[in-house]
C-alpha positions in Angstrom: -8.1 0.9 -25.7 -10.0 3.6 -24.0 -13.1 1.3 -23.8 -11.0 -1.5 -22.3 -9.4 0.9 -19.8 -12.7 2.4 -18.6 -14.8 -0.8 -18.7 -14.2 -2.3 -15.3 -10.5 -1.6 -15.7 -10.3 -4.6 -17.9 -6.5 -4.9 -18.5 -5.4 -4.3 -15.0 -7.8 -6.9 -13.6 -6.9 -9.5 -16.2 -3.2 -8.9 -15.8 -3.6 -9.6 -12.1 -4.3 -13.3 -12.9 -1.4 -13.8 -15.2 0.1 -16.3 -15.7 -2.7 -18.7 -16.5 -1.9 -22.3 -15.8 -4.2 -24.9 -17.4 -2.2 -27.9 -18.6 -5.2 -29.5 -20.3 -5.6 -26.6 -22.7 -2.0 -25.4 -23.0 -2.3 -24.0 -26.5 -5.4 -21.9 -26.0 -4.0 -20.7 -22.6 -0.8 -19.5 -24.3 -2.7 -17.8 -27.0 -4.8 -15.9 -24.5 -1.8 -14.9 -22.6 -0.2 -13.7 -25.8 -3.2 -11.6 -26.7 -3.3 -10.1 -23.2 0.4 -9.2 -23.1 0.3 -7.6 -26.6 -2.7 -5.6 -25.5 -1.0 -4.5 -22.3 2.1 -3.4 -24.3 -0.1 -1.3 -26.6 -1.9 0.2 -23.6 1.4 1.1 -21.9 2.7 2.7 -25.1 -0.5 4.7 -25.6 -0.8 5.9 -22.0 2.9 6.9 -22.1 2.5 8.9 -25.3 -0.6 10.6 -23.8 1.2 11.3 -20.5 -1.3 9.3 -18.5 1.3 8.5 -15.9 -1.1 7.0 -13.3 -2.3 4.3 -15.7 1.2 3.5 -16.8 2.5 3.5 -13.3 -0.2 1.0 -12.1 0.7 -1.4 -14.9 4.4 -1.1 -14.1 3.8 -1.8 -10.4 1.7 -4.8 -11.3 4.4 -6.3 -13.7 7.6 -5.3 -11.9 6.7 -5.1 -8.2 8.0 -7.9 -6.0 5.5 -7.1 -3.2 2.1 -8.8 -3.0 -0.6 -6.9 -4.9 -3.6 -5.8 -2.9 -6.9 -7.2 -4.0 -8.7 -5.2 -6.7 -11.9 -3.4 -5.6 -14.9 -3.0 -8.0 -15.1 0.7 -7.5 -11.6 1.2 -8.8 -10.0 2.4 -5.6 -7.9 -0.7 -4.9 -4.3 -0.3 -6.0 -4.7 3.5 -6.7 -3.5 4.5 -3.3 0.0 3.5 -4.2 0.3 5.6 -7.4 2.5 8.1 -5.6 5.0 5.4 -4.9 7.5 5.0 -7.8 8.6 1.6 -9.0 12.0 2.3 -7.5 10.6 1.3 -4.1 9.8 -2.3 -4.9 13.3 -3.5 -4.0 13.5 -2.0 -0.6 10.9 -3.9 1.4 11.1 -6.7 3.8 12.5 -9.6 1.9 10.4 -12.1 3.9 7.2 -10.8 2.2 8.6 -10.6 -1.3 7.1 -12.4 -4.2 8.4 -13.2 -7.7 7.8 -10.4 -10.1 4.9 -11.0 -12.5 7.0 -10.4 -15.6 9.3 -13.2 -14.4 6.3 -15.5 -13.5 4.9 -15.1 -17.0 8.3 -16.2 -18.4 8.3 -19.2 -16.0 4.9 -20.3 -17.2 6.2 -20.8 -20.8 7.6 -24.3 -21.0 10.6 -24.2 -23.3 10.8 -28.0 -23.5 8.7 -30.0 -26.0 8.1 -33.7 -26.2 8.8 -34.9 -29.7 7.1 -38.1 -30.9 9.4 -41.0 -31.7 9.8 -42.0 -35.4 7.5 -44.9 -36.3 8.7 -48.4 -37.0 6.7 -49.5 -40.0 6.4 -53.0 -41.5 4.8 -52.2 -44.9 5.5 -48.6 -45.7 8.9 -47.0 -46.2 9.4 -44.3 -43.6 11.5 -42.0 -45.8 8.7 -42.0 -48.4 6.1 -41.5 -45.8 8.0 -38.4 -44.5 8.0 -37.1 -48.1 4.3 -37.6 -48.4 3.6 -35.9 -45.1 5.7 -32.9 -46.2 3.6 -32.7 -49.4 0.4 -32.7 -47.5 1.4 -29.8 -45.2 -0.9 -26.7 -45.5 -1.4 -23.5 -43.7 -4.5 -23.5 -41.5 -6.8 -20.5 -40.7 -4.3 -19.3 -38.0 -1.3 -19.3 -40.4 0.2 -22.4 -38.8 1.8 -25.1 -41.1 0.2 -28.4 -40.3 -0.4 -31.7 -42.2 -3.8 -32.1 -43.7 -4.7 -35.5 -42.3 -7.8 -36.0 -44.5 -5.7 -35.5 -47.6 -2.9 -37.8 -46.2 -5.5 -40.5 -45.5 -6.8 -40.4 -49.0 -3.3 -40.6 -50.5 -2.4 -43.6 -48.3 -5.7 -45.4 -49.0 -5.3 -44.8 -52.7 -1.8 -46.4 -52.4 -3.3 -49.5 -50.7 -6.1 -49.8 -53.3 -3.5 -49.7 -56.1 -2.0 -52.9 -54.8 -2.9 -56.1 -56.6 -2.7 -59.8 -56.0 -3.9 -62.2 -53.3 -1.1 -61.2 -50.9 -2.2 -57.6 -50.9 -5.8 -58.6 -50.3 -4.8 -60.7 -47.3 -2.6 -58.0 -45.8 -5.2 -55.2 -46.3 -6.3 -55.2 -42.6 -2.7 -54.9 -41.5 -2.1 -52.1 -44.0 -5.1 -50.2 -42.8 -4.0 -50.6 -39.2 -0.6 -49.2 -40.1 -2.3 -46.2 -41.9 -4.2 -45.5 -38.7 -0.8 -45.6 -36.8 0.6 -43.1 -39.3 -2.4 -40.8 -39.0 -2.2 -40.9 -35.2 1.5 -40.0 -35.4 0.6 -37.1 -37.7 -2.0 -35.8 -35.3 0.6 -35.8 -32.5 3.0 -34.0 -34.8 0.4 -31.4 -35.7 -0.3 -30.8 -32.0 3.5 -30.4 -31.5 3.7 -27.8 -34.2 0.7 -25.9 -32.9 2.1 -26.0 -29.3 5.5 -24.7 -30.5 3.8 -21.9 -32.5 1.8 -21.0 -29.4 5.0 -20.9 -27.2 6.8 -18.9 -29.8 3.9 -16.5 -30.0 3.7 -16.1 -26.2 7.4 -15.6 -26.0 7.3 -12.9 -28.7 4.5 -11.2 -26.9 6.5 -11.3 -23.6 9.5 -9.8 -25.5 7.4 -7.0 -26.9 6.0 -6.2 -23.4 9.5 -6.1 -21.9 10.7 -3.9 -24.7 7.8 -1.4 -24.2 8.6 -1.3 -20.5 12.2 -0.4 -21.1 11.8 2.0 -24.1 8.4 3.6 -24.1 7.5 4.1 -20.5 8.8 7.3 -18.8 12.4 6.8 -17.6 11.7 8.5 -14.2 9.2 5.8 -13.2 12.1 3.3 -13.0 15.3 4.5 -11.5 18.6 3.5 -13.1 19.6 1.2 -10.2 16.3 -0.7 -10.3 16.2 -0.8 -14.1 19.6 -2.6 -14.0 18.4 -5.1 -11.4 15.3 -5.9 -13.4 17.3 -6.4 -16.6 19.8 -8.6 -14.7 17.0 -10.8 -13.4 15.4 -11.0 -16.9 18.7 -11.9 -18.6 19.6 -14.6 -16.1 16.2 -16.2 -16.2 15.8 -16.2 -19.9 19.3 -17.6 -20.3 18.6 -20.4 -17.8 15.5 -21.5 -19.7 17.0 -21.5 -23.2 20.3 -23.2 -22.0 18.4 -26.1 -20.5 19.1 -29.3 -22.4 15.4 -29.9 -23.1 14.8 -26.4 -24.5 13.3 -26.4 -28.1 15.6 -25.0 -30.7 12.7 -23.4 -32.4 12.5 -20.8 -29.6 16.1 -19.7 -30.0 15.5 -16.9 -32.5 12.9 -15.2 -30.2 15.1 -15.6 -27.1 18.1 -14.2 -29.0 16.1 -11.1 -29.9 15.1 -10.6 -26.3 18.7 -11.1 -25.1 19.8 -8.4 -27.6 17.2 -5.9 -26.4 17.9 -6.5 -22.7 21.7 -6.3 -23.1 21.4 -3.1 -25.2 19.3 -1.5 -22.5 21.7 -2.8 -19.7 24.7 -1.2 -21.4 22.8 2.1 -22.1 21.6 2.3 -18.5 25.0 1.7 -17.0 26.6 4.2 -19.4 24.0 6.7 -18.4 24.6 6.1 -14.7 28.4 6.5 -15.1 27.9 10.0 -16.4 25.5 11.2 -13.7 26.7 12.8 -10.5 26.2 11.0 -7.2 25.5 13.0 -4.1 27.8 12.0 -1.2 27.1 13.6 2.1 30.2 14.5 4.0 30.7 16.8 7.0 27.3 18.3 6.7 27.5 19.2 3.0 26.9 17.5 -0.3 29.7 17.0 -2.8 29.3 15.5 -6.2 31.6 12.9 -7.7 31.4 11.3 -11.1 30.9 7.6 -10.9 33.7 5.4 -12.3 35.9 8.4 -13.3 39.6 8.7 -12.6 39.0 9.7 -9.0 37.5 6.3 -8.3 40.9 4.7 -8.8 42.0 5.9 -5.4 41.2 3.7 -2.5 38.0 4.9 -0.6 38.4 6.2 2.9 36.8 4.7 5.9 33.8 7.0 5.6 33.6 6.7 1.8 31.1 4.6 -0.1 32.1 1.7 -2.3 30.3 2.2 -5.6 31.4 -1.1 -7.2 30.8 -1.3 -10.9 27.4 0.3 -11.2 24.5 -1.2 -9.3 24.5 -4.9 -10.1 28.1 -5.8 -9.3 30.9 -7.4 -11.2 29.8 -10.9 -10.3 26.4 -10.5 -11.9 28.0 -9.1 -15.0 30.3 -12.1 -15.2 27.3 -14.5 -14.9 25.6 -12.7 -17.7 28.8 -13.0 -19.9 29.2 -16.7 -19.2 25.5 -17.4 -20.0 25.8 -15.4 -23.2 28.9 -17.3 -24.3 27.2 -20.6 -23.5 24.2 -19.5 -25.6 26.6 -18.8 -28.6 28.2 -22.2 -28.3 24.8 -23.9 -28.0 23.9 -22.7 -31.5 26.7 -24.9 -32.9 27.3 -24.7 -36.6 23.8 -23.6 -37.5 21.6 -20.8 -36.4 23.9 -18.1 -37.8 21.0 -15.6 -37.7 20.5 -16.3 -34.0 24.2 -15.7 -33.4 23.9 -12.4 -35.2 21.7 -11.2 -32.3 24.1 -12.8 -29.7 27.1 -11.1 -31.3 25.3 -7.8 -31.0 24.5 -8.5 -27.4 28.1 -9.4 -26.7 29.3 -6.2 -28.3 26.9 -4.2 -26.1 28.1 -6.1 -23.0 31.8 -5.4 -23.8 31.0 -1.7 -24.1 30.2 -1.6 -20.4 33.9 -2.0 -19.6 34.9 0.8 -22.0 36.2 3.9 -20.2 34.3 7.1 -21.0 36.2 9.7 -22.9 38.2 11.8 -20.5 37.3 15.5 -20.8 40.1 17.9 -21.8 40.5 19.7 -18.5 43.5 21.4 -16.8 43.7 18.6 -14.2 43.7 15.9 -16.9 46.5 17.8 -18.8 48.6 18.0 -15.6 48.9 14.2 -15.4 52.2 13.1 -16.7 52.7 9.9 -18.6 54.4 8.3 -15.6 51.4 9.1 -13.4 49.1 7.5 -16.0 51.2 4.4 -16.2 51.6 3.9 -12.5 48.0 4.7 -11.6 46.1 1.9 -9.8 43.9 -0.4 -11.8 40.5 1.2 -12.2 37.2 -0.6 -12.4 37.1 -0.4 -16.2 40.5 -2.1 -16.6 39.6 -4.6 -13.9 36.3 -5.6 -15.5 37.9 -5.6 -19.0 40.6 -8.0 -17.7 38.1 -10.3 -16.0 35.9 -10.3 -19.1 38.9 -11.3 -21.2 39.8 -14.1 -18.8 36.3 -15.5 -19.0 36.3 -15.3 -22.8 39.7 -17.0 -23.0 38.5 -19.8 -20.7 36.1 -21.0 -23.5 39.2 -21.8 -25.6 39.2 -22.8 -29.3 35.5 -23.7 -29.4 34.4 -20.1 -29.1 37.2 -18.9 -31.4 36.2 -21.3 -34.1 32.6 -20.3 -34.1 33.3 -16.5 -34.2 36.1 -16.8 -36.8 34.1 -19.0 -39.0 31.2 -16.6 -39.0 33.6 -13.7 -39.8 34.8 -15.5 -42.9 31.6 -16.9 -44.3 27.9 -16.6 -44.0 25.3 -13.9 -43.9 26.5 -10.4 -44.5 25.1 -9.0 -41.2 26.4 -11.9 -39.3 29.9 -11.4 -40.9 29.9 -7.7 -40.0 29.0 -8.3 -36.4 31.5 -11.2 -36.1 34.2 -9.0 -37.5 33.2 -6.2 -35.1 33.3 -8.7 -32.2 36.8 -9.9 -33.3 37.8 -6.2 -33.5 36.7 -5.6 -29.9 38.2 -8.8 -28.5 41.6 -8.3 -30.3 41.8 -4.7 -28.9 41.6 -5.9 -25.3 43.5 -9.2 -25.7 46.8 -8.4 -24.0 48.1 -12.0 -24.4 47.2 -12.0 -28.1 45.7 -15.5 -27.9 43.0 -14.6 -30.5 45.5 -13.2 -32.9 47.6 -16.3 -32.6 44.6 -18.5 -33.3 43.6 -16.4 -36.3 47.1 -16.8 -37.7 47.7 -20.5 -37.0 44.2 -21.6 -38.1 44.4 -19.8 -41.4 41.4 -17.5 -40.8 43.5 -14.3 -41.0 44.9 -15.6 -44.4 41.4 -16.3 -45.6 40.3 -12.8 -44.7 43.2 -11.3 -46.6 42.6 -13.5 -49.6 39.0 -12.6 -49.7 40.0 -9.0 -50.6 40.8 -10.3 -54.1 37.3 -11.9 -54.3 35.7 -8.6 -53.3 37.3 -6.7 -56.1 34.7 -7.4 -58.8 31.9 -6.8 -56.4 33.3 -3.5 -55.3 33.8 -2.4 -58.9 30.1 -2.8 -59.6 29.4 -0.5 -56.7 31.0 2.5 -58.5 28.3 2.6 -61.2 25.7 5.5 -61.1 23.0 3.1 -60.1 24.7 0.5 -57.8 23.2 -2.7 -56.6 22.8 -3.3 -52.9 25.6 -1.8 -50.8 25.9 -4.8 -48.5 29.3 -5.7 -50.1 30.6 -2.2 -49.3 29.6 -2.4 -45.6 31.1 -5.9 -45.3 34.4 -4.6 -46.9 34.5 -1.7 -44.5 34.0 -4.1 -41.5 36.8 -6.3 -42.9 39.2 -3.4 -43.4 38.4 -2.0 -39.9 39.3 -5.4 -38.3 42.5 -5.7 -40.3 43.4 -2.2 -39.3 42.8 -3.2 -35.7 45.1 -6.2 -36.1 47.8 -4.0 -37.6 47.9 -1.7 -34.6 50.1 -4.2 -32.7 53.6 -5.1 -33.9 52.8 -8.8 -34.0 49.6 -8.2 -35.9 51.4 -6.0 -38.5 54.0 -8.8 -39.1 51.3 -11.4 -39.5 49.5 -9.2 -42.0 52.7 -8.8 -43.9 53.3 -12.5 -44.0 49.7 -13.0 -45.2 50.4 -10.7 -48.1 47.7 -8.1 -47.4 49.6 -5.3 -49.2 50.1 -7.5 -52.2 46.4 -8.3 -52.3 45.6 -4.6 -52.2 48.0 -4.0 -55.0 46.1 -6.5 -57.1 42.7 -5.0 -56.6 41.7 -3.0 -59.6 38.9 -1.1 -57.9 41.4 1.5 -56.6 42.1 2.4 -60.2 38.5 3.2 -61.0 38.5 6.7 -59.5 35.3 8.6 -60.6 35.4 12.2 -61.8 35.1 14.6 -58.9 31.8 16.6 -59.1 32.7 20.2 -58.5 29.5 21.5 -57.1 30.0 24.7 -55.3 33.1 26.2 -53.7 35.0 23.7 -51.4 32.3 21.1 -52.1 29.9 22.6 -49.6 26.7 22.3 -51.6 26.3 18.6 -51.8 22.7 17.7 -50.9 22.5 14.8 -48.4 21.2 11.6 -50.0 20.8 8.1 -48.7 22.9 6.4 -51.4 26.3 8.2 -51.6 27.5 9.5 -54.9 30.0 7.4 -56.8 33.0 9.5 -55.7 31.9 9.1 -52.0 31.5 5.4 -52.5 35.0 5.3 -54.0 36.4 7.1 -51.0 34.7 4.6 -48.7 36.7 1.9 -50.5 40.0 3.8 -50.9 40.4 5.4 -47.5 40.3 2.2 -45.5 43.1 0.8 -47.7 45.2 4.0 -47.1 44.5 3.8 -43.4 45.6 0.1 -43.2 48.9 0.9 -45.0 49.6 3.8 -42.7 48.9 1.7 -39.6 51.2 -1.1 -40.8 54.0 1.4 -41.5 53.6 2.7 -38.0 53.5 -0.6 -36.2 56.1 -2.7 -38.2 59.2 -1.3 -36.4 61.4 -4.4 -36.8 60.4 -4.9 -40.4 59.8 -1.3 -41.4 61.8 -1.5 -44.7 59.9 -4.6 -45.8 56.6 -2.9 -45.0 57.6 0.3 -46.8 58.7 -1.7 -49.8 55.4 -3.5 -50.1 53.4 -0.2 -49.6 55.4 1.4 -52.3 54.6 -1.4 -54.6 50.9 -0.8 -53.7 51.3 2.9 -54.6 53.2 2.2 -57.8 50.5 -0.4 -58.9 47.9 2.4 -58.6 50.2 5.2 -59.7 47.5 6.9 -61.8 45.2 7.1 -58.8 48.0 8.4 -56.6 49.0 11.1 -59.1 45.3 12.1 -59.6 45.0 12.6 -55.9 48.2 14.6 -55.6 47.2 16.8 -58.6 43.5 17.3 -57.5 42.6 20.9 -57.1 39.3 20.2 -55.3 39.3 21.5 -51.8 36.5 19.4 -50.3 36.6 17.3 -47.1 36.8 14.0 -49.0 39.6 15.1 -51.3 41.6 16.6 -48.5 41.2 13.4 -46.5 42.5 11.4 -49.4 45.4 13.8 -49.7 46.2 13.8 -46.0 46.3 9.9 -45.9 48.4 9.6 -49.1 51.0 12.2 -48.1 51.3 10.5 -44.7 51.9 7.1 -46.4 54.5 8.6 -48.8 56.4 10.3 -46.0 56.7 7.0 -44.1 57.3 4.7 -47.1 59.7 6.6 -49.4 62.8 6.0 -47.3 66.5 5.6 -48.4 67.3 2.0 -49.2 63.7 1.0 -49.6 64.3 -0.1 -53.2 66.4 -3.0 -52.0 63.3 -4.4 -50.3 61.1 -4.3 -53.4 62.6 -7.2 -55.4 66.1 -8.7 -55.4 65.9 -9.7 -59.0 65.1 -6.4 -60.7 67.4 -5.2 -63.4 68.9 -1.7 -63.5 66.2 -0.4 -65.9 63.4 -1.5 -63.7 65.1 -0.1 -60.7 65.4 3.3 -62.4 61.7 3.2 -63.3 60.8 2.5 -59.7 63.1 5.3 -58.5 61.4 7.5 -61.1 57.9 6.7 -59.6 59.2 7.4 -56.1 60.8 10.7 -57.1 57.7 11.8 -58.9 55.6 11.1 -55.8 58.0 13.1 -53.7 58.1 16.1 -56.1 54.3 16.2 -56.2 54.2 16.1 -52.4 56.7 19.0 -52.2 54.6 20.9 -54.7 51.7 20.8 -52.2 53.7 23.2 -50.0 52.9 26.0 -52.3 49.2 25.2 -52.1 48.8 24.6 -48.4 52.0 26.1 -46.9 50.4 29.5 -46.8 47.2 30.1 -45.0 45.5 31.9 -47.9 43.3 29.0 -48.8 42.4 28.3 -45.2 41.7 32.0 -44.5 39.6 32.2 -47.7 37.6 29.3 -46.5 37.1 30.7 -43.0 35.7 34.0 -44.5 32.9 32.1 -46.2 29.3 32.6 -45.0 29.0 31.4 -41.4 25.2 31.2 -41.5 25.3 27.4 -42.0 23.8 24.4 -40.5 25.6 22.1 -38.0 26.7 19.6 -40.6 28.4 22.4 -42.6 30.2 23.6 -39.5 31.4 20.0 -38.9 32.5 19.8 -42.5 34.5 23.0 -42.1 36.3 21.6 -39.1 37.1 18.4 -41.1 38.5 20.4 -43.9 40.6 22.5 -41.6 42.0 19.4 -39.9 42.8 17.8 -43.2 44.6 20.9 -44.4 46.8 20.9 -41.3 47.5 17.1 -41.8 48.6 17.7 -45.4 
């Protein structure tokens, strides 16, 4: 790289002439552009790591500037006089002299469409069999591209003709050979098509890598936040326009989806960073600092104030990006689930933009009454969130069907991201249209029923040497979504109708509680490992179920006794586990979290008259047995007062060695919180 940099400034001079446009040699031209873009990406990465800012800055100007680049001089002076100018200035010149940014021009030069040869109409050969023969003759060439070996195909077809016997075959031989030539010509066109698609995919991947290096590896101060957002906006809109074209080749979708994911992630990160930075506002000869998009922005600006809008690119641009992203998801149809995985991640990053930052605990925030919070004007976060939801709902059942189907079936990562997307949408859907669709179409019932199917797989994860933990992560995503649904009263009722508590009661994995490993006082000496211990894996399975029960009990106000009855059935079905938790003497963060969740459930579920909701046909003996279980749970909970009512344990814990790492300090806070919850 040093040689290329010092030898006539090779990369800079070559990048000046991008994009190349030679239609007669499209494949070789695309390959040359791919090589040059990958080399430029490596160069920018290396110069950024070595803090060679001038070299990085020149390449950034060349790729991102929308002003004409001055001709390069052989002595290396041309273009260097502008090094003191940051990239942030390229948006503030006279619009009459602006040109299209080179990074966008390179994207324009990649033709997403591809002419596909029409299937042949054959008189002698069967087309289905010919396709099978062509597939059998496909080989990888020296460049790693899969193409059909025409010589081998020719020998196979000629051998087939030679095997024919009879006078009729001899008379038709010239016609057969002519049809073989037609087939070979078709295969040559098909090979050219495959090579061209490979070259386009390679060029697009190189372009994606170059964009990613610009956004991640180059110094952040070379591109200001406002300009970074505008660049990402233009890139997102252009790449969406090209892939959403009706003639765009489906083979390019995976690369484009990866680029969209990268761009959306950086857009969200840039806007979140901008929201936290102070903005200097001159007023009356002095500078005052206000936080962008905080609570103070809800007040109407004065005549001399500035209107910040939502970040730098405006709500309308964000809405355009959202619509194009949803169109891309729908264009994938029933296939391309791996492509939609990137798009779901992109949509999650986009929806994060409208999330309000956590409000700091200040005296001014504490002074706000509930009435002031409820009657406050709509802020930019709520406005963008409402408008986003209106756009999503405008796509109707078509979008709902695709996301819900991916959440219930398919690849594990795709299912987790689809569930996370449903979680986010349901949380902001005030009209509960998505919840209604989930219930009426049976997808919510299918998710609930799948808990029984996960039982055996989850049991296998509790072995000392478990298989892959994909099933555990999918289960956690599923339970997190069901917990989100249960946070609304209507959602809790739908879950009760779907029998989610009954399914949890039937799962045997909750009865397979491993022995607690008492290593060190208060469980503070566990060495961090990548694969959690069996007891930690068990808690990752059990605690989401406890949390779901607790949320259902809190939300189901109208049907509280019914919910309490079903939750008690769940506890009684796993009574051995419940009693083991209540009797556990271990004072670790995990065991205390189990205890805090369980005691919270028992306090909400063990209510007077709840036995009448369990089963109307139980006899007196069974009712006494159930009452005995409930009484035993209550007595064990009361016995915890002697353990945690006094502060001896907590004081003893606080007097431990304070010379600990940050993770141990956080664990100490978790244990203290869990003790207080119990």
